[in-house]
Structures are given as C-alpha cells and as structure tokens.
N, C-alpha and C positions, 0 to 999 in steps of 0.2 A: 514582879512578885506574883505568885500564884495564889489564887483564892483557894479556900478549903474545898470547894466543890470541884475544882479542876484536878484532874488526875495528873500525876507526874508522867512526863514523857516515858514511853516504854523504850528501853534500850534494846537494840536487836540482840538476840541470843547468838552468841558465838557458837559455831558448830563445834561439837566436841571432837577431840582427836579421834582418828580412826581406831577401831578396835585393834588391839595388838593381836597379830596373828599372821599367818602366811597368806601371801597373795595367791591368786589362782595359778599364775605362772610358776610360782615356786612349788605348789602342790603337784602340778603336772610334771615338772622336772623330777621331783622326788619319785613320783609314780613310774616314770619312764626308767629311772635308774633302778628301782626295785624290780621291775619286770626284766630289765636287761640282766641283772645279777641272777635272777631266778632262771632265765633261759641258759645262761652260761653254766650255772650249777647243774642243771638237768643235762646239758651237753657233756660235761665232765663226768658226771656220775653214770651216764648211760653209754659212754664211749666204749666200744668193744671191737675186737678183731677176731675173725675166724679164718683159719688157714686150711687149705685143701691142696691136693696135687695140682700142678700147673700143666697147661697144655705144652706141647713140644714146639720147638722152633721159636720161642719168644726171644726177642732182642732185649738187652738190658743196657740202655744208653746212660743211665744215671748211676753213679757210684758214690757211696759215702763210707768213710773209714771211721771206725770207733775203737777206742781202747775200752775194754769191757772187763768187769770182774763179777763173778758169781760167788755166793757163799758156798763153800764146799759141803757136800752131803745134804744140802737143804733143797727140797723140791721147789722149783720155780715154775710158775705158770705164766706164759706169754700167749695171750689169746687162748686158743684151745690146745696149745702145745705144752707139754710138761717136760722140764729139763732138770737133770740131776748130774752133778759133776763130783767125782771122787778121785783123790790122788793117792799115789803110793810111790815114794822115791821120786824119780823124774818122769813118772808115767801118770797119765790122766785117763780115766774112763768116763766118757760122756754117755748119758742115756737121754736121748731125745725121742719122746713118744715110744719108748720101748726098744728103740734101735741103739744098741751099745757099740761104741767104738773106742779103741785104745789109741791114745796119742802120747808121744814123747815130746819133751821140751823142744821147741823150734819146728815141730812138724805142722804141715798145712793139711787142712781137710776142706773139701768142697762138698756142700750138701746139695741134694737134688733140688731143682727149682720148685717153688711153691707158689700158690696164689693166695693173696690176702684180701679180705673184704673188711673195711673199716666202716662201722655204723655208729650213728648217734640216735638214740631213742628208736632203734630198729630201722632207721632210714639209712640206706647206703650213702656214704659220702666219698669213698674212694675204693676202687678196685685196682689191684696191680699184681702182676707176677713179680717174684723176687728170687734171688739166689744169694746164699751166704757162703763166704769163704772165711775159714777160721784158722788162726795160727796160735798154738798153745805157747804161752810165755812162762808158765810156772805157777807155783803157789806161794803166797806170802800171807801170814796172819789168817789162816783158814779161809782164804779167798783164792779162787782160781782166776788167773789173768789170761786174757786172750786179745789178739788183734782181730777185729772183725771187719770184713769188707762186705758191705751190703749193696748188691747190684739190683736195681729196680727197673721195671718197664716204664713207670711213671714217677715223676718226682714226688716224694713224700715230705711234707713240711716237718721240720725238726720238732716243733712243739707237739705235733701229733705223735711222733715216735716217743718223746719223753712221757706223754700221758699214758701210752700203752705199756710201758715197762713198769714192773712192780718195783717198789722202793728198795728191795734187796739187791737189785741189779744196778750196778754203777756203769753207765755207758756215756762216754765223753767223745764227741767228734774230734777227729785228729786231722790236722792240716798236712798235706803232703808237700 
C-alpha cells in the first residue's frame, strides 16, 4: 500500500499517433507530377510548325500514307500554310497559300518539296524537308477526301503530326 505522501507511479505517456498528413515522399511525388504535367501542357500549347521552300536534291527515304478529309470551303491553317478546298461536280479546286489547282476525281498531284521546322516554346525540335503527293477521292457530306503520301527526309513521329493538324482535318495513317 501506498502512503498518502507517496506519489502514484507515473505511467509513461504513449506517443500520440503521427499527425495525419502527407509524408515528404508523397509531397515530392505530387510536385514532380505537377511539374511534369505543366511541362507537357507548355509543350503542347507552344508546338508549332513553319514551312519554307526546300533545297534541291533532297532524298525522301521515309514515306507515310494517310487518308485525309478537309471541310469543304473552310480555310485550314497547317503551320503557316493556308488551305481551302472547293468542289463542283467531280472537280475540286485546291488553294494552298494562294496557288490554285483544279483536280478531278482520281487525279494525282505532286507538290513541290518544302522544309518544315517544328518548335516547342520557340526551341527547334525537328527540321525536315518533305514532299506531298495527293490523290483526290471525291466529296461526301461537305468534306473533301484525299489519299496523301507524305515523303520526308527524316522520320517524323506520328504523335507530332497529330498535334500539328487542326481538329477540322481528319488524317488517318493507312497501311499498305
């Protein structure tokens, strides 16, 4: 028994549970993800292409085929090029940067080689000469359909091509 003057034994205080919250590792992980998302957003929002005339004698070892449709009569901007297509009966008038050409269904057209510079936030990420060969397929539901063969000096990643095309242009790679 304890006397009245004796103090009761002091029981050790149990440490309280840790504060509920994120660990440092979790905070760092979230910060890295936020930074990564921001960098990707900046890259997508600042992705641009500029086209100019190409030098002569360029070889085009890479070829990609696309089935493409453009809205008829609506100006489309791809990089610094402006394209408008208009049809009448079985004929199509294409206006690419002010150069007009008439095509009939099934007719092929080869455009002069051009040079493209793709940049992200003003920093060049790809330079390549290219040439486009186009075959007019006809009009359906106010859209002009073409088979496009894109020949390039360097291989251009598919995701980059998709990012450069405006939403009004439907371009789907075709397997041969």
